[in-house]
DSSP file (Angstrom, degrees, kcal/mol; ACC not computed):
  #  RESIDUE AA STRUCTURE BP1 BP2  ACC     N-H-->O    O-->H-N    N-H-->O    O-->H-N    TCO  KAPPA ALPHA  PHI   PSI    X-CA   Y-CA   Z-CA
    1    1 A M              0   0    0      0, 0.0    58,-0.2     0, 0.0    61,-0.1   0.000 360.0 360.0 360.0 161.9  -88.2  -59.0   44.7
    2    2 A P        -     0   0    0      0, 0.0    63,-1.6     0, 0.0     2,-0.6  -0.343 360.0-132.8 -82.5 158.5  -85.7  -57.9   42.1
    3    3 A I  E     -a   65   0A   0     61,-0.2     2,-0.3    -2,-0.1    63,-0.2  -0.954  27.7-159.5-102.3 123.6  -85.6  -58.2   38.4
    4    4 A T  E     -a   66   0A   0     61,-2.7    63,-3.3    -2,-0.6     2,-0.5  -0.823   8.0-137.3-107.0 147.4  -82.2  -59.5   37.3
    5    5 A M  E    S-a   67   0A   0     -2,-0.3    63,-0.2    61,-0.2    61,-0.0  -0.905  72.2 -22.0-108.8 122.8  -80.8  -59.0   33.8
    6    6 A N  S    S-     0   0    0     61,-3.6    -1,-0.2    -2,-0.5    62,-0.1   0.865  75.0-177.2  51.4  50.1  -79.0  -61.9   32.0
    7    7 A P        -     0   0    0      0, 0.0     2,-0.5     0, 0.0    -1,-0.1  -0.368  41.4 -89.9 -67.3 159.8  -78.0  -64.0   35.0
    8    8 A T        -     0   0    0      1,-0.0    -2,-0.0    -2,-0.0     0, 0.0  -0.593  46.1-147.6 -71.9 122.7  -76.0  -67.1   34.2
    9    9 A L        -     0   0    0     -2,-0.5     7,-0.0     1,-0.1    -1,-0.0  -0.648  14.4-114.9 -90.1 148.7  -78.4  -70.0   33.7
   10   10 A P        -     0   0    0      0, 0.0    -1,-0.1     0, 0.0     6,-0.1  -0.142  40.1 -92.7 -69.9 178.4  -77.5  -73.5   34.6
   11   11 A S  S    S+     0   0    0      1,-0.1     3,-0.0     4,-0.1    -2,-0.0   0.635 106.1  12.4 -73.1 -12.7  -77.2  -76.1   31.8
   12   12 A S  S >  S-     0   0    0      1,-0.1     3,-1.7    75,-0.0     4,-0.1  -0.987  77.3-110.2-156.5 157.9  -80.8  -77.2   32.2
   13   13 A P  G >  S+     0   0    0      0, 0.0     3,-1.9     0, 0.0    -1,-0.1   0.823 112.9  66.9 -59.2 -30.9  -84.0  -76.0   33.9
   14   14 A K  G 3  S+     0   0    0      1,-0.3    91,-0.5    90,-0.1    92,-0.0   0.694  96.7  56.5 -64.0 -16.9  -83.9  -78.9   36.4
   15   15 A E  G <  S+     0   0    0     -3,-1.7    -1,-0.3    89,-0.1    -4,-0.1   0.345  77.2 126.1 -97.2   5.6  -80.7  -77.3   37.8
   16   16 A L    <   -     0   0    0     -3,-1.9     2,-0.7    -4,-0.1    89,-0.1  -0.353  64.9-119.9 -62.7 144.0  -82.4  -73.9   38.6
   17   17 A A        +     0   0    0     88,-0.0     2,-0.4    -2,-0.0    -1,-0.1  -0.790  38.3 175.6 -90.5 114.4  -82.0  -72.9   42.3
   18   18 A L        -     0   0    0     -2,-0.7     2,-0.1     8,-0.0     8,-0.1  -0.908  33.9-111.4-115.1 145.5  -85.3  -72.4   43.9
   19   19 A S        -     0   0    0     -2,-0.4     5,-0.1     6,-0.1     7,-0.0  -0.406  27.1-124.5 -68.8 156.3  -85.9  -71.6   47.6
   20   20 A N        +     0   0    0     -2,-0.1    -1,-0.1     3,-0.1     3,-0.1   0.420  68.2 123.4 -86.3   2.2  -87.5  -74.5   49.5
   21   21 A G  S >  S-     0   0    0      1,-0.1     3,-1.8     2,-0.1     2,-0.1  -0.219  75.9 -89.0 -63.6 154.0  -90.5  -72.6   50.8
   22   22 A P  T 3  S+     0   0    0      0, 0.0    -1,-0.1     0, 0.0    -2,-0.0  -0.411 113.8  11.0 -63.7 135.3  -93.9  -73.9   50.0
   23   23 A G  T 3  S+     0   0    0      1,-0.2    -2,-0.1    77,-0.1    -3,-0.1   0.623  87.5 171.0  73.0  13.1  -95.2  -72.5   46.7
   24   24 A S    <   -     0   0    0     -3,-1.8    76,-0.5    -5,-0.1     2,-0.3  -0.322   9.4-172.9 -59.8 133.7  -91.8  -71.1   45.8
   25   25 A K  E     -B   99   0A   0     74,-0.1    39,-0.4     2,-0.0     2,-0.4  -0.952  18.1-163.1-131.7 149.4  -91.7  -69.9   42.2
   26   26 A L  E     -B   98   0A   0     72,-2.2    72,-2.9    -2,-0.3     2,-0.4  -1.000  12.5-157.6-129.9 134.1  -89.0  -68.6   39.9
   27   27 A F  E     -Bc  97  65A   0     37,-1.4    39,-2.1    -2,-0.4     2,-0.4  -0.919   8.0-173.4-115.8 138.2  -89.9  -66.7   36.7
   28   28 A I  E     -Bc  96  66A   0     68,-2.4    68,-3.3    -2,-0.4     2,-0.6  -0.998   7.8-159.8-127.9 129.9  -87.8  -66.3   33.6
   29   29 A A  E     -Bc  95  67A   0     37,-2.8    39,-3.0    -2,-0.4     2,-0.6  -0.949   8.4-152.5-109.0 120.0  -88.7  -64.0   30.7
   30   30 A F  E     +Bc  94  68A   0     64,-3.0    64,-1.6    -2,-0.6     2,-0.3  -0.826  28.7 166.5 -92.0 120.8  -87.0  -64.8   27.4
   31   31 A I  E     - c   0  69A   0     37,-2.8    39,-2.8    -2,-0.6    40,-0.3  -0.836  38.2 -93.1-132.1 164.9  -86.7  -61.6   25.4
   32   32 A S        -     0   0    0     -2,-0.3    40,-0.2    37,-0.2     3,-0.1  -0.479  44.1-109.2 -77.0 152.8  -84.9  -60.3   22.3
   33   33 A S        -     0   0    0     38,-1.6     9,-1.7    -2,-0.1    10,-0.2  -0.374  45.1 -87.4 -73.0 158.7  -81.6  -58.5   22.7
   34   34 A P  B     -E   41   0B   0      0, 0.0     7,-0.3     0, 0.0    -1,-0.1  -0.446  41.6-111.1 -69.3 141.8  -81.5  -54.8   22.1
   35   35 A D     >  -     0   0    0      5,-3.7     4,-2.7     1,-0.1     5,-0.2  -0.552  24.2-131.0 -66.5 132.3  -80.8  -53.7   18.5
   36   36 A P  T  4 S+     0   0    0      0, 0.0    -1,-0.1     0, 0.0     0, 0.0   0.802 103.5  42.8 -59.5 -28.8  -77.4  -52.1   18.4
   37   37 A T  T  4 S+     0   0    0      1,-0.1    -2,-0.0     3,-0.1     0, 0.0   0.934 125.8  27.6 -83.0 -49.6  -78.7  -49.1   16.5
   38   38 A T  T  4 S-     0   0    0      2,-0.2     3,-0.1     1,-0.0    -1,-0.1   0.675  89.5-138.3 -88.9 -18.0  -81.9  -48.3   18.4
   39   39 A K  S  < S+     0   0    0     -4,-2.7     2,-0.3     1,-0.3     3,-0.0   0.615  70.1 109.5  65.6  13.4  -80.9  -49.7   21.8
   40   40 A Q  S    S-     0   0    0     -5,-0.2    -5,-3.7     1,-0.1    -1,-0.3  -0.796  86.9 -78.2-112.0 158.9  -84.5  -51.2   22.0
   41   41 A A  B     -E   34   0B   0     -7,-0.3     6,-0.1    -2,-0.3    -8,-0.1  -0.305  36.7-139.2 -53.5 134.1  -85.5  -54.8   21.7
   42   42 A W  S    S+     0   0    0     -9,-1.7    -1,-0.2     4,-0.1     3,-0.1   0.764  83.9  80.6 -70.5 -23.2  -85.4  -55.8   18.0
   43   43 A C  S  > S-     0   0    0    -10,-0.2     4,-2.2     1,-0.1     3,-0.2  -0.735  70.4-152.0 -88.3 122.9  -88.7  -57.8   18.4
   44   44 A P  H  > S+     0   0    0      0, 0.0     4,-2.0     0, 0.0    -1,-0.1   0.843  96.8  56.0 -63.6 -32.6  -91.8  -55.6   18.3
   45   45 A D  H  > S+     0   0    0      2,-0.2     4,-2.0     1,-0.2     5,-0.1   0.888 107.8  48.8 -65.6 -37.5  -93.7  -58.2   20.5
   46   46 A V  H  > S+     0   0    0     -3,-0.2     4,-2.5     2,-0.2    -1,-0.2   0.929 109.3  52.1 -66.5 -44.9  -91.0  -57.9   23.2
   47   47 A R  H  < S+     0   0    0     -4,-2.2    -2,-0.2     1,-0.2    -1,-0.2   0.894 112.9  46.0 -57.5 -39.9  -91.1  -54.1   23.0
   48   48 A A  H  < S+     0   0    0     -4,-2.0     4,-0.4     1,-0.2    -1,-0.2   0.855 116.8  43.4 -71.5 -35.2  -94.9  -54.2   23.6
   49   49 A A  H >X S+     0   0    0     -4,-2.0     4,-2.3     1,-0.2     3,-0.7   0.780  93.5  78.7 -84.0 -27.8  -94.7  -56.8   26.4
   50   50 A L  H 3X S+     0   0    0     -4,-2.5     4,-3.0     1,-0.3     5,-0.3   0.864  90.6  52.7 -55.5 -42.5  -91.8  -55.3   28.4
   51   51 A P  H 3> S+     0   0    0      0, 0.0     4,-2.2     0, 0.0    -1,-0.3   0.899 111.4  48.1 -60.4 -36.4  -93.8  -52.6   30.2
   52   52 A H  H <> S+     0   0    0     -3,-0.7     4,-2.2    -4,-0.4    -2,-0.2   0.900 113.3  47.4 -67.9 -41.4  -96.4  -55.2   31.3
   53   53 A I  H  X S+     0   0    0     -4,-2.3     4,-1.7     2,-0.2    -1,-0.2   0.948 112.6  48.6 -64.5 -48.8  -93.6  -57.5   32.6
   54   54 A N  H  < S+     0   0    0     -4,-3.0    -2,-0.2     1,-0.2    -1,-0.2   0.902 112.8  48.1 -60.2 -41.8  -91.9  -54.7   34.4
   55   55 A E  H >< S+     0   0    0     -4,-2.2     3,-1.2    -5,-0.3    -1,-0.2   0.917 111.2  50.3 -64.4 -43.4  -95.1  -53.5   36.0
   56   56 A A  H 3< S+     0   0    0     -4,-2.2    -1,-0.2     1,-0.3    -2,-0.2   0.782 114.0  44.7 -67.6 -27.0  -96.1  -57.0   37.1
   57   57 A F  T 3< S+     0   0    0     -4,-1.7     2,-0.4    -5,-0.1    -1,-0.3   0.098  92.7  97.9-108.2  22.9  -92.7  -57.7   38.7
   58   58 A T    <   +     0   0    0     -3,-1.2     2,-0.2    -5,-0.1     3,-0.1  -0.909  58.5  58.6-109.7 138.6  -92.3  -54.3   40.5
   59   59 A G  S >  S-     0   0    0     -2,-0.4     3,-1.2   -58,-0.2    -3,-0.0  -0.411  90.1 -81.5 124.6 159.0  -93.1  -54.0   44.2
   60   60 A S  T 3  S+     0   0    0      1,-0.3    -1,-0.1    -2,-0.2    -2,-0.0   0.762 126.2  44.6 -67.7 -25.7  -92.1  -55.5   47.5
   61   61 A D  T 3  S+     0   0    0     -3,-0.1    -1,-0.3   -60,-0.1    -2,-0.1   0.379  86.2 116.4-100.2   5.2  -94.4  -58.5   47.1
   62   62 A A    <   -     0   0    0     -3,-1.2    -5,-0.1   -61,-0.1    -3,-0.1  -0.464  66.9-116.9 -73.0 143.4  -93.5  -59.3   43.5
   63   63 A P        -     0   0    0      0, 0.0     2,-0.2     0, 0.0   -37,-0.1  -0.230  40.4 -80.4 -73.0 169.7  -91.7  -62.6   42.8
   64   64 A T        -     0   0    0    -39,-0.4   -37,-1.4   -61,-0.1     2,-0.4  -0.479  47.8-170.4 -72.2 138.1  -88.2  -62.9   41.4
   65   65 A L  E     -ac   3  27A   0    -63,-1.6   -61,-2.7    -2,-0.2     2,-0.5  -0.998  11.4-160.9-132.1 134.8  -87.8  -62.4   37.7
   66   66 A S  E     -ac   4  28A   0    -39,-2.1   -37,-2.8    -2,-0.4     2,-0.6  -0.975  10.9-150.2-112.7 126.6  -84.8  -63.0   35.5
   67   67 A L  E     -ac   5  29A   0    -63,-3.3   -61,-3.6    -2,-0.5     2,-0.5  -0.856  14.8-168.0 -94.2 125.0  -84.8  -61.4   32.0
   68   68 A I  E     - c   0  30A   0    -39,-3.0   -37,-2.8    -2,-0.6     2,-0.5  -0.963  13.1-143.8-119.0 120.7  -82.8  -63.5   29.5
   69   69 A E  E     - c   0  31A   0     -2,-0.5   -37,-0.2   -39,-0.2     3,-0.1  -0.712   4.8-159.6 -84.0 129.0  -81.8  -62.0   26.2
   70   70 A V        -     0   0    0    -39,-2.8    13,-0.2    -2,-0.5     2,-0.2   0.485  45.9-103.2 -89.3  -4.0  -81.9  -64.7   23.4
   71   71 A G        -     0   0    0    -40,-0.3   -38,-1.6     4,-0.1    -1,-0.3  -0.528  50.7 -40.3 114.1 178.9  -79.7  -62.8   21.0
   72   72 A Q  S  > S-     0   0    0     -2,-0.2     4,-2.7   -40,-0.2     3,-0.4  -0.279  72.2 -89.0 -74.5 169.1  -80.0  -60.8   17.8
   73   73 A K  H  > S+     0   0    0      1,-0.2     4,-2.5     2,-0.2     5,-0.2   0.866 126.8  49.7 -53.6 -45.5  -82.4  -61.9   15.2
   74   74 A P  H  > S+     0   0    0      0, 0.0     4,-0.7     0, 0.0    -1,-0.2   0.901 113.5  47.4 -62.9 -37.4  -80.0  -64.1   13.3
   75   75 A E  H >4 S+     0   0    0     -3,-0.4     3,-0.8     1,-0.2    -2,-0.2   0.928 113.6  47.4 -66.0 -44.7  -79.0  -65.9   16.5
   76   76 A W  H 3< S+     0   0    0     -4,-2.7     5,-0.2     1,-0.2    -1,-0.2   0.880 107.9  55.6 -64.5 -38.5  -82.6  -66.3   17.6
   77   77 A N  H 3< S+     0   0    0     -4,-2.5     2,-0.5    -5,-0.3    -1,-0.2   0.653  82.7 101.8 -71.6 -14.3  -83.6  -67.7   14.2
   78   78 A N  S X< S-     0   0    0     -3,-0.8     3,-2.3    -4,-0.7     6,-0.2  -0.605  70.7-145.7 -70.2 118.6  -81.0  -70.4   14.4
   79   79 A L  T 3  S+     0   0    0     -2,-0.5    -1,-0.2     1,-0.3    -2,-0.1   0.635  97.5  61.6 -64.1 -12.5  -82.9  -73.5   15.4
   80   80 A Q  T 3  S+     0   0    0     -5,-0.1    -1,-0.3     4,-0.1    -2,-0.1   0.328  71.7 135.9 -94.2   6.7  -79.9  -74.6   17.5
   81   81 A N    X>  -     0   0    0     -3,-2.3     4,-2.4    -5,-0.2     3,-1.3  -0.334  62.6-127.9 -54.2 131.2  -80.1  -71.5   19.7
   82   82 A V  H 3>>S+     0   0    0      1,-0.3     4,-2.4     2,-0.2     5,-1.1   0.791 107.7  57.2 -57.6 -31.0  -79.7  -72.8   23.3
   83   83 A Y  H 345S+     0   0    0      3,-0.2     6,-2.6     1,-0.2    -1,-0.3   0.789 111.3  43.5 -73.7 -25.4  -82.9  -71.1   24.5
   84   84 A R  H <>5S+     0   0    0     -3,-1.3     4,-0.6     4,-0.2    -2,-0.2   0.910 123.2  35.2 -77.6 -47.1  -84.8  -73.0   21.8
   85   85 A T  H  <5S+     0   0    0     -4,-2.4    -2,-0.2     2,-0.1    -3,-0.2   0.934 130.8  24.8 -78.6 -48.0  -83.1  -76.4   22.4
   86   86 A T  T  <5S+     0   0    0     -4,-2.4    -3,-0.2    -5,-0.2    -1,-0.1   0.843 130.9  36.3 -88.3 -35.8  -82.4  -76.5   26.2
   87   87 A W  T  4<S-     0   0    0     -5,-1.1    -3,-0.1     2,-0.1    -2,-0.1   0.417  98.2-126.6-103.9   0.7  -85.1  -74.1   27.5
   88   88 A G     <  +     0   0    0     -4,-0.6     2,-0.7    -6,-0.2    -4,-0.2   0.728  51.3 156.1  66.8  24.0  -87.9  -75.0   25.1
   89   89 A T        +     0   0    0     -6,-2.6    -1,-0.2     1,-0.2    -2,-0.1  -0.754  10.9 158.1 -91.1 116.3  -88.5  -71.4   24.0
   90   90 A K        +     0   0    0     -2,-0.7     2,-0.3     1,-0.2    -1,-0.2   0.605  64.8  40.7-108.0 -19.4  -90.1  -71.2   20.6
   91   91 A N  S    S-     0   0    0     -7,-0.0    -1,-0.2    22,-0.0   -61,-0.1  -0.956  81.2-112.7-130.8 147.4  -91.7  -67.7   20.9
   92   92 A I  S    S+     0   0    0     -2,-0.3   -47,-0.2     1,-0.1   -46,-0.2  -0.990  93.6  39.0-126.9 143.5  -90.5  -64.4   22.3
   93   93 A P  S    S+     0   0    0      0, 0.0    20,-2.6     0, 0.0     2,-0.4   0.585  78.7 167.5 -71.5 154.3  -91.4  -62.9   24.6
   94   94 A A  E     -BD  30 112A   0    -64,-1.6   -64,-3.0    18,-0.2     2,-0.6  -0.990  21.0-161.3-135.2 126.8  -92.0  -65.9   26.7
   95   95 A L  E     -BD  29 111A   0     16,-3.1    16,-2.5    -2,-0.4     2,-0.4  -0.948  17.6-169.9-109.1 117.8  -92.6  -65.7   30.5
   96   96 A V  E     -BD  28 110A   0    -68,-3.3   -68,-2.4    -2,-0.6     2,-0.4  -0.901  12.3-151.5-118.1 136.8  -92.0  -69.1   32.1
   97   97 A R  E     -BD  27 109A   0     12,-2.5    11,-2.9    -2,-0.4    12,-1.0  -0.902  11.6-167.8-107.1 132.1  -92.8  -70.2   35.7
   98   98 A Y  E     +BD  26 107A   0    -72,-2.9   -72,-2.2    -2,-0.4     2,-0.3  -0.949  13.2 162.5-119.2 140.5  -90.7  -72.8   37.4
   99   99 A Q  E     -BD  25 106A   0      7,-2.3     7,-2.8    -2,-0.4     2,-0.5  -0.940  45.2 -88.0-145.9 166.6  -91.6  -74.6   40.7
  100  100 A Q  E     - D   0 105A   0    -76,-0.5     2,-0.4    -2,-0.3     5,-0.2  -0.696  43.2-179.8 -77.5 127.1  -90.7  -77.7   42.7
  101  101 A V  E >  S- D   0 104A   0      3,-3.6     3,-1.6    -2,-0.5     6,-0.0  -0.971  71.7 -19.3-131.0 116.2  -92.8  -80.7   41.6
  102  102 A N  T 3  S-     0   0    0     -2,-0.4    -1,-0.1     1,-0.3     3,-0.1   0.882 129.7 -50.3  53.0  41.9  -92.2  -84.0   43.3
  103  103 A G  T 3  S+     0   0    0      1,-0.2     2,-0.3     0, 0.0    -1,-0.3   0.448 122.5  95.1  81.9   0.2  -88.8  -82.8   44.5
  104  104 A E  E <  S-D  101   0A   0     -3,-1.6    -3,-3.6    -5,-0.0     2,-0.4  -0.928  79.7-109.2-124.5 149.9  -87.6  -81.6   41.0
  105  105 A V  E     +D  100   0A   0    -91,-0.5     2,-0.3    -2,-0.3    -5,-0.2  -0.613  48.0 169.8 -74.8 130.9  -87.7  -78.2   39.4
  106  106 A A  E     -D   99   0A   0     -7,-2.8    -7,-2.3    -2,-0.4     2,-0.4  -0.980  41.5-103.3-141.7 152.2  -90.2  -78.2   36.6
  107  107 A E  E     +D   98   0A   0     -2,-0.3    -9,-0.3    -9,-0.2     3,-0.1  -0.642  35.9 176.8 -72.2 127.4  -91.9  -75.7   34.3
  108  108 A T  E     -     0   0A   0    -11,-2.9     2,-0.3    -2,-0.4   -10,-0.2   0.354  60.0  -0.1-116.9   3.7  -95.4  -75.1   35.6
  109  109 A G  E     -D   97   0A   0    -12,-1.0   -12,-2.5     2,-0.0    -1,-0.3  -0.905  52.8-162.1 177.9 157.2  -96.6  -72.5   33.2
  110  110 A R  E     -D   96   0A   0     -2,-0.3     2,-0.4   -14,-0.2   -14,-0.2  -0.966   1.7-168.0-153.7 132.1  -95.8  -70.3   30.2
  111  111 A L  E     -D   95   0A   0    -16,-2.5   -16,-3.1    -2,-0.3     2,-0.4  -0.967  17.7-167.2-115.2 138.8  -97.2  -67.2   28.7
  112  112 A V  E >   -D   94   0A   0     -2,-0.4     3,-2.3   -18,-0.2     4,-0.3  -0.946  43.0 -38.9-129.2 150.5  -96.1  -66.1   25.2
  113  113 A E  G >  S+     0   0    0    -20,-2.6     3,-1.6    -2,-0.4     4,-0.4  -0.063 128.7  10.9  44.3-121.4  -96.3  -63.0   23.1
  114  114 A G  G >  S+     0   0    0      1,-0.3     3,-1.1     2,-0.2     4,-0.3   0.704 116.6  73.4 -62.8 -22.6  -99.8  -61.3   23.4
  115  115 A E  G X  S+     0   0    0     -3,-2.3     3,-1.1     1,-0.3    -1,-0.3   0.834  90.7  60.2 -59.2 -30.9 -100.8  -63.5   26.4
  116  116 A I  G <  S+     0   0    0     -3,-1.6    -1,-0.3    -4,-0.3    -2,-0.2   0.785  96.6  60.2 -67.8 -27.2  -98.3  -61.4   28.5
  117  117 A M  G <  S+     0   0    0     -3,-1.1     2,-1.0    -4,-0.4    -1,-0.2   0.499  76.9  97.9 -84.3  -2.8 -100.3  -58.2   27.8
  118  118 A N    <>  -     0   0    0     -3,-1.1     4,-2.9    -4,-0.3     5,-0.2  -0.764  63.3-161.2 -83.4 102.5 -103.5  -59.5   29.3
  119  119 A K  H  > S+     0   0    0     -2,-1.0     4,-2.5     1,-0.2     5,-0.2   0.879  86.1  46.2 -57.9 -44.0 -103.2  -57.9   32.8
  120  120 A E  H  > S+     0   0    0      2,-0.2     4,-2.4     1,-0.2    -1,-0.2   0.928 115.1  46.8 -66.0 -43.9 -105.6  -60.1   34.6
  121  121 A G  H  > S+     0   0    0      2,-0.2     4,-2.2     1,-0.2    -2,-0.2   0.885 112.5  50.5 -63.9 -38.9 -104.1  -63.3   33.0
  122  122 A L  H  X S+     0   0    0     -4,-2.9     4,-1.9     2,-0.2    -2,-0.2   0.922 110.6  48.7 -66.0 -44.0 -100.6  -62.1   33.9
  123  123 A R  H  X S+     0   0    0     -4,-2.5     4,-2.2    -5,-0.2    -2,-0.2   0.926 112.9  48.1 -60.9 -44.0 -101.6  -61.4   37.5
  124  124 A A  H  < S+     0   0    0     -4,-2.4    -1,-0.2     1,-0.2    -2,-0.2   0.883 109.8  53.0 -63.8 -38.7 -103.2  -64.8   37.8
  125  125 A F  H  < S+     0   0    0     -4,-2.2    -1,-0.2     1,-0.2    -2,-0.2   0.874 113.7  42.5 -63.5 -38.7 -100.2  -66.5   36.3
  126  126 A I  H  <        0   0    0     -4,-1.9    -2,-0.2     1,-0.2    -1,-0.2   0.832 360.0 360.0 -78.0 -33.8  -97.8  -64.8   38.8
  127  127 A A     <        0   0    0     -4,-2.2    -1,-0.2    -5,-0.2    -2,-0.1   0.481 360.0 360.0 -61.6 360.0 -100.1  -65.3   41.9
């Protein structure tokens, strides 16, 4: 499945569009925006985790992943940042899994920072 960059998110996680298939999952990775000068993620943890994320979500049987940039460092550090308030993201990178639970979309798992770089843990999280 594809990796999409900065798709438009709904106003809340409960409004995410999930396919109705059994075990259907949607993954969102919250990452830092690229630094305007270096063109790389400003957050060193994001730079370290991105190769692991890209590898895990590449291939014909990989689930769908949306990469969401949370902004530059001053935007991210603002406690009113929408990704902090609406999406519950306190750390970046954060890889979040959403599934249908009792007919509603709910967060069913989250890996943050160094947890993403554990290949076995990441594979198990995605499976």
